[in-house]
N, C-alpha and C positions, 0 to 999 in steps of 0.2 A: 528636376534633377536633385534639388536639395532634399526633397521628401524621400527619394530613394536612398540617399546617403544617410539620412536620419534613421530610416528603417534598417539599413545595414548595420549601423552602429548599435541600434537597440537590440538587434538579433545577436550580434557579437557579444554585447554586454550581458545579455541573458544567458548565453551559452557559457560564458566565463563564470557567471554567478553560479550556475548549476554545477559546473566542474568543481569549483571551490567548495560548494556545499557538500558534494559527494565526497571530497577528500576529508572534510571535517567529520562527516558521519562515519567514515571508515576509521578515522583516527580514534573517535570516541568508542567505537565498537571493538577496538583492539585488533582490527584486521591486519593481516600481513600483506604480502604482495598481491596486487590485483591480477597478476598473471598466473595465479595458482601455486606459487612457490612458497607461500607463507606458512604452510603447515596447518592452517586452520581447517576445521571440519566444514564441509560444504552443507548447505541445507538440503541438497539433493542426494547426499550420500548417507549410508547407514540407516538408522532408525527413522530419520527425518523424511526418508523417501516414501514412507507409508502414510504420512500425515499430510494434510492440506498445507500449502505454503502460506495461505492467508489466514490460517487458524481453523478452529473447529467450526463445523456448520451447525450452529445452534439456533440461529434466528434471533428475533427481538420480540419482547412482550410489548403489545400495542393495545391501547384502548380505542374502540371505535364507537361512534355515536349511532344508536339505533333510531329509526324513523319515529318511534313512539316516545323518544326522549331518554330511553335507558342507555346504559353503557355496557359494553362487553369487552373483556380482556381475552386476547388470544395471541398466539405466537405466529409470527410471519417471517419470511425470509429464507435464505439458503439453508438447506438441510432439514427443513421442517416437513414432516410427513404426518398425515392424519391417520389415527389408529382407531 
């Protein structure tokens, strides 16, 4: 019973922490009302709708070790196409 009570307190504390952290991030970003009345531009409206939300799909440059001991640099990840 005490373990369940402890788990409930931990879950409540984590939820409260995330709520306060979200409020602080919104205050730092200068956001208005979270219900859409703040007059700020949404990331889904206007020119932002044609771009990826998480940024451009460029990938990462990575060095891989070849079996013969050599190294090769190539680009891997989201948005990488071979040409």
